[in-house]
C-alpha positions in Angstrom: 0.6 -0.1 0.0 1.1 3.9 -0.7 2.1 5.5 2.6 1.7 9.1 3.1 3.2 11.8 0.1 5.0 15.3 1.2 2.8 18.0 -0.4 4.5 20.6 -2.6 4.3 23.6 -1.7 1.5 25.8 -3.5 0.5 22.3 -5.5 -3.0 22.6 -6.3 -5.3 25.5 -6.4 -6.9 25.4 -2.8 -10.2 24.7 -2.5 -13.2 23.3 0.3 -14.2 19.4 1.1 -17.5 19.6 -1.6 -20.7 17.1 -0.8 -23.6 17.9 -3.2 -27.3 17.4 -3.3 -29.6 16.1 -6.6 -28.8 13.2 -8.7 -26.0 12.0 -10.3 -26.1 13.8 -13.4 -23.4 15.5 -15.8 -24.5 18.6 -14.2 -24.2 17.4 -10.8 -20.4 16.0 -11.7 -19.5 19.7 -12.5 -21.2 21.1 -9.7 -19.4 18.7 -7.5 -16.2 21.0 -8.3 -17.6 24.2 -6.7 -20.3 23.5 -3.9 -19.8 26.3 -1.3 -17.6 25.9 1.7 -20.4 26.2 4.6 -22.7 23.2 2.9 -19.2 21.1 3.5 -18.3 22.3 6.5 -21.8 21.3 7.7 -21.3 17.9 6.9 -18.1 16.6 7.8 -16.7 15.6 11.0 -13.3 14.9 12.4 -12.7 13.4 15.0 -9.9 12.8 18.2 -9.7 9.2 18.5 -8.8 8.1 22.2 -5.3 6.1 23.2 -6.1 1.9 22.6 -9.6 2.3 21.6 -11.4 1.7 18.7 -13.6 3.5 16.6 -15.9 2.5 13.8 -17.1 4.6 10.4 -19.5 4.9 7.6 -18.1 5.9 4.4 -20.7 7.8 3.3 -21.6 8.3 -0.1 -22.1 11.7 -1.7 -24.4 12.0 -4.4 -22.4 11.8 -7.2 -22.3 8.0 -6.1 -24.9 7.4 -4.9 -25.2 3.5 -4.9 -21.1 3.2 -3.0 -21.2 1.8 0.3 -18.3 2.0 2.7 -17.1 1.7 6.4 -13.3 2.3 8.6 -11.8 1.3 11.7 -9.5 3.5 13.2 -7.2 2.1 16.4 -5.1 5.0 17.3 -2.1 3.5 19.9 1.3 4.5 20.5 1.6 8.0 18.4 -0.2 5.9 15.2 -3.9 5.4 14.2 -4.1 1.6 12.1 -7.0 2.4 9.5 -8.6 -0.1 8.1 -11.1 0.7 5.1 -13.7 -1.2 3.0 -15.8 -0.1 0.1 -18.0 -1.8 -2.2 -20.5 -1.3 -4.9 -17.9 1.4 -6.6 -18.4 2.4 -10.4 -15.9 2.2 -12.8 -13.9 5.6 -12.1 -13.6 6.6 -15.6 -17.5 6.8 -15.4 -16.9 9.7 -13.5 -14.3 11.3 -15.3 -10.5 10.7 -16.3 -10.2 8.9 -13.3 -8.7 5.1 -12.8 -9.0 4.6 -8.6 -10.3 5.5 -5.9 -8.1 7.1 -2.7 -9.0 7.4 0.5 -7.3 10.3 2.5 -7.0 11.3 5.8 -7.7 15.3 6.7 -5.4 16.8 9.3 -6.4 20.1 11.4 -3.7 21.8 9.6 -5.4 21.2 6.2 -3.3 18.5 5.3 -4.7 15.7 3.0 -2.6 12.8 3.3 -2.9 10.0 0.5 -3.7 6.8 2.6 -3.7 4.3 -0.2 -5.8 3.0 -3.0 -8.8 1.4 -2.7 -10.2 0.3 -5.7 -8.7 -0.5 -9.7 -10.7 0.5 -12.8 -13.2 -1.4 -12.6 -14.6 -0.4 -9.4 -16.4 -2.9 -7.2 -15.2 -4.0 -4.0 -12.3 -2.8 -2.4 -10.3 -2.1 0.8 -6.8 -0.7 2.3 -5.0 -1.3 5.2 -2.9 2.0 6.8 -1.7 4.3 9.3 -1.8 8.0 10.1 0.8 9.5 12.6 -2.0 11.6 14.1 -4.7 11.3 16.3 -7.1 13.6 15.0 -8.2 13.5 11.6 -11.4 12.5 8.7 -11.5 10.4 6.1 -12.6 11.1 2.5 -12.9 8.8 -0.6 -11.9 10.8 -4.5 -12.0 9.5 -8.0 -8.2 10.3 -9.0 -6.3 9.4 -12.0 -3.8 7.6 -10.6 -2.3 5.7 -7.7 0.5 8.2 -6.6 -1.3 11.9 -6.5 -0.6 14.0 -3.4 -3.5 16.4 -3.2 -7.5 14.8 -3.5 -9.4 16.0 -6.2 -12.5 17.8 -6.6 -14.7 14.4 -7.6 -15.5 13.8 -3.6 -16.9 10.5 -3.8 -17.3 9.7 0.1 -17.0 10.8 3.4 -16.8 9.7 7.2 -19.9 9.9 9.4 -19.4 8.4 13.1 -21.3 4.6 14.0 -19.3 4.3 17.1 -16.2 7.0 18.1 -14.0 6.8 20.6 -13.0 10.3 20.5 -14.0 13.9 19.7 -15.9 14.8 17.3 -15.5 18.4 15.7 -16.5 20.3 12.5 -13.7 20.9 9.5 -13.0 24.3 10.2 -9.7 24.5 7.6 -9.4 24.4 3.6 -7.2 21.8 2.4 -5.6 21.6 -1.1 -7.4 20.2 -4.1 -6.2 19.1 -7.3 -8.7 20.1 -10.3 -8.4 18.0 -13.4 -11.2 19.3 -15.6 -8.4 19.9 -18.4 -7.7 16.3 -18.0 -8.6 14.3 -21.1 -9.7 11.2 -20.3 -8.1 8.6 -21.9 -9.1 4.6 -22.7 -7.2 1.5 -21.4 -8.0 -0.3 -24.9 -7.3 -3.5 -23.5 -4.0 -2.2 -22.3 -3.1 -2.4 -18.0 -4.0 0.3 -16.1 -1.2 1.5 -15.0 0.0 2.6 -18.7 -3.0 4.9 -18.5 -2.2 6.4 -15.4 1.6 7.1 -16.6 -0.3 9.0 -19.3 -2.3 10.9 -16.5 0.6 11.5 -14.5 2.9 13.0 -17.4 -0.2 15.1 -19.0 -0.9 16.2 -14.9 2.9 17.3 -15.2 2.8 19.2 -18.4 0.1 20.7 -17.3 1.5 21.8 -14.1 4.6 23.0 -16.0 7.1 20.6 -15.8 8.4 20.8 -19.7 9.2 24.5 -18.7 11.0 24.3 -15.3 12.1 20.2 -14.7 12.3 19.0 -18.5 14.8 16.3 -17.3 12.3 14.6 -15.0 9.5 15.0 -17.5 11.6 13.3 -19.8 12.6 10.5 -17.3 9.1 10.0 -16.7 8.1 9.9 -20.8 11.0 7.2 -21.4 9.5 4.8 -18.8 6.2 5.4 -20.5 8.1 4.9 -23.8 9.3 1.7 -22.2 6.0 0.2 -20.6 4.4 0.9 -24.6 7.3 -1.1 -25.6 7.1 -3.8 -23.3 3.1 -4.3 -23.2 4.0 -4.4 -27.4 6.3 -7.1 -27.5 5.4 -10.2 -28.6 7.2 -11.9 -25.7 5.1 -12.5 -22.9 8.3 -11.9 -20.1 8.4 -8.3 -21.4 4.8 -7.9 -21.8 4.8 -9.0 -17.9 7.0 -6.2 -17.1 5.1 -3.5 -18.2 2.4 -2.7 -15.5 5.9 -2.6 -13.1 7.5 0.0 -15.8 4.4 1.8 -16.3 4.0 2.4 -11.9 7.6 3.7 -12.3 6.4 5.8 -15.1 3.5 7.2 -12.6 5.5 7.9 -9.4 8.3 9.8 -11.7 5.6 11.6 -13.7 3.6 12.6 -10.0 7.2 13.4 -8.9 8.2 15.8 -11.7 4.7 17.2 -11.3 5.7 18.3 -7.3 9.0 19.4 -8.3 7.7 21.6 -11.1 5.2 22.9 -9.0 8.3 23.4 -6.3 10.3 25.2 -9.0 7.0 27.1 -10.6 6.8 29.0 -6.6 10.0 29.6 -6.5 10.6 31.0 -9.9 7.5 33.0 -8.8 9.2 33.8 -5.6 12.6 34.5 -7.6 10.5 36.5 -9.6 9.1 38.7 -6.9 12.4 39.3 -5.6 13.4 40.3 -9.0 10.2 42.5 -9.6 11.0 43.8 -5.3 14.7 44.3 -6.0 14.1 46.3 -9.5 11.3 48.5 -7.6 13.8 49.2 -5.0 16.6 49.9 -7.6 14.5 52.1 -9.1 13.3 53.8 -6.6 16.6 54.3 -5.6 17.3 55.9 -9.5 14.6 58.0 -8.8 15.4 59.1 -5.4 18.9 59.3 -6.6 18.1 61.8 -9.4 15.8 63.6 -7.6 18.7 64.3 -5.3 21.2 64.6 -8.3 17.9 67.6 -9.9 17.7 69.2 -6.1 21.8 69.3 -5.8 22.0 70.9 -9.6 19.4 73.1 -9.0 21.0 74.2 -5.7 24.4 74.3 -7.1 22.2 76.6 -10.5 21.0 78.8 -7.3 23.9 79.0 -5.7 25.7 79.9 -9.2 23.0 82.9 -10.0 23.3 83.8 -6.2 27.2 84.2 -6.8 26.9 85.7 -10.0 24.2 88.2 -9.1 26.5 88.7 -5.7 29.0 89.1 -8.5 27.5 91.2 -10.5 26.2 93.5 -7.6 29.7 93.4 -5.9 30.8 95.0 -9.2 28.7 97.1 -9.5 29.2 98.8 -6.0 32.8 98.5 -7.0 32.3 100.3 -10.3 29.6 102.9 -8.4 32.3 103.2 -5.4 35.1 103.6 -7.7 32.8 106.2 -9.9 32.2 107.9 -6.7 35.6 108.1 -5.5 36.3 109.4 -9.2 33.7 112.0 -8.7 34.4 112.5 -5.1 38.0 113.3 -6.2 37.3 115.5 -9.3 34.4 117.5 -6.8 37.6 117.9 -4.5 39.9 118.8 -7.1 37.1 121.4 -8.3 36.3 122.4 -5.3 40.3 123.4 -4.4 40.8 125.0 -8.2 37.3 127.2 -7.4 39.0 127.9 -3.4 42.5 128.6 -5.0 40.8 131.1 -7.5 38.2 132.6 -5.2 41.0 133.7 -2.7 43.1 135.8 -5.3 40.1 138.2 -5.1 38.7 137.6 -1.2 39.7 136.1 1.5 37.9 132.6 1.0 37.6 129.4 3.2 36.1 126.2 3.0 33.8 125.1 5.6 30.6 122.4 6.3 28.7 125.2 4.8 30.5 125.2 1.6 33.3 127.7 0.1 33.0 131.1 2.2 34.3 134.4 0.8 34.1 137.5 2.9 34.4 141.2 2.5 35.5 143.0 5.5 33.6 146.1 7.2 36.1 148.4 5.2 34.9 147.7 2.4 31.8 149.9 3.0 31.4 153.7 3.6 31.1 154.4 7.3 28.0 153.6 8.8 26.9 152.8 4.9 25.8 150.0 2.7 27.3 151.5 -0.4 30.3 149.5 -1.6 33.9 151.3 -2.1 35.8 151.0 -5.9 37.9 148.3 -4.2 35.1 146.2 -2.8 33.3 146.5 -6.3 36.6 145.5 -8.2 37.0 142.3 -6.2 33.3 141.0 -6.9 33.5 142.1 -10.1 36.3 139.6 -10.4 34.4 137.4 -8.2 31.6 137.3 -10.5 34.0 136.0 -13.7 35.2 133.3 -11.5 32.0 132.0 -10.4 30.2 133.0 -14.3 32.1 129.4 -15.3 29.9 127.5 -12.4 26.6 128.2 -13.4 25.3 125.4 -10.9 26.7 127.4 -7.9 24.3 128.9 -5.4 25.1 131.9 -3.0 24.2 132.9 0.0 24.9 136.4 1.2 25.3 137.3 5.0 25.6 141.0 6.6 27.0 140.8 10.0 28.0 143.9 12.5 29.5 144.9 15.2 28.1 145.5 18.6 28.4 149.0 18.8 25.3 151.0 18.4 21.4 149.5 18.6 20.6 146.5 17.7 17.6 146.9 15.4 20.1 149.2 14.0 23.0 147.3 13.2 20.7 144.6 12.5 19.2 146.9 9.6 22.6 147.6 8.3 23.6 144.0 8.3 20.7 143.3 5.9 21.0 146.4 3.7 25.0 145.8 3.0 24.1 142.3 1.9 21.2 143.0 -0.7 24.2 145.6 -1.9 26.3 142.7 -2.3 23.6 141.2 -4.0 22.8 143.8 -6.4 26.1 144.5 -7.6 26.7 140.5 -8.4 23.3 140.5 -10.4 24.3 143.5 -12.2 27.4 141.5 -13.2 25.4 138.5 -15.0 24.9 136.4 -11.3 21.5 134.8 -11.6 19.3 136.9 -8.6 17.5 133.3 -8.7 20.7 131.7 -7.3 21.2 134.6 -4.8 19.8 134.6 -0.8 20.4 137.5 1.8 20.2 137.3 5.5 21.0 139.9 7.6 22.1 138.9 11.2 23.4 142.2 12.8 25.5 141.6 15.8 24.5 138.0 16.5 27.5 135.9 14.9 30.6 137.4 16.4 33.8 135.7 14.5 35.9 137.8 17.4 35.6 139.6 20.8 34.0 143.0 20.1 35.9 144.1 23.4 38.7 145.3 20.8 38.7 147.0 18.4 40.4 144.3 15.9 37.8 142.1 17.0 35.1 144.9 16.1 36.9 144.8 12.7 36.5 141.3 11.9 33.1 141.5 13.1 32.0 144.0 10.8 31.5 141.8 7.5 29.3 140.4 4.5 30.1 136.6 3.9 28.8 134.8 0.6 28.5 131.3 1.2 29.6 129.1 -2.2 27.4 126.0 -2.5 25.5 124.4 -4.9 25.6 121.5 -8.0 28.2 118.4 -7.8 30.9 120.3 -8.2 30.2 121.5 -4.4 28.8 118.3 -2.8 30.2 117.7 0.3 33.7 118.8 2.3 36.9 118.4 1.3 
């Protein structure tokens, strides 16, 4: 008999145990592959068998196999469950689809289904199997299968266990298990050949559908070679060759199932590798995008910094040029101012002040007690007007001053009249009147001590304050 078969990862589509209502029509057979999970869970029981106790189970036929009968005995002892199962009145498996046998399965709480062995051959009828299962909790079902070496139950469930005399705890199935759907498998014909040859053909076709040609071609080739050898042996004219054909075909069945499981494992690994590569590619793309974004940001920062530096350099250059121009202009103004100061100093006493250039007409230039200019004063002012005519942007403020001898009101009047006298004389020489202001201060702004005659003489004066224009901007 066949022992437990290890599942391949992701070997077949995940499904649930199905039990169909209705008659065993073609429509029922199709519906048996799609019945809802809730219907299954409401009918299938799982049992926890007691140590050293024997339990009896009925294998109840589903509607697709209404005539079938079955029973099982389970005795759990020393870590293993001894299972004896017997079925009868089973129709030929081929009447249900691309099947050649019936297989007993043990379903465990973790969702695994373990092949416990073949119950009947291709003719159906009566069959039995004695086997072991290494756990104390499981359920039993029977399915129609394409060959004896299958490792996951098909969707064609024909029997499931119900309690008759149970020494243990009964629970309902609550987890899913792997299912194999052979809807795409083409039913074959024995044609008076050993059933093992048809099973080998099924096994190899199933392996191809699982991707064995792509993932494990060498294993598929080996299985196909065994099938070819079985066919050659069966078609031989020698009876000794024909006798070994079923055994060689069984080897082909197992080799085909091995190829199928290996292909499924390889497919899972390939899918996982593809997922890893896709994830790595996505991560690399994300890293490239991050690096490109960082590089773009750095370029933008560098460009902005360069632009800022260029603007700063331009501003610095412009400021330097402005300062240089200002220095040149200041130097030129200073030179022109000094030149004007020197020229004016040749005709009138002139000094450089914060207010501008100040030319002074002393009190001796006026007749005593009057605002009339004497000839030397007029001559000096004539020469003064000739000099300032070259500087039309100049402005003049003529300020009259006296000593403190006499009444303040009279001195104020005298200082104003003398300032106006200078103005009138200059305008008569061509100096624009609009460029001239006059102001009399009397004795209010002495430049020397009025207690002495020399000081009073210095205080009696008219000052011409010269300013205006870029020539005279600022001080020396």
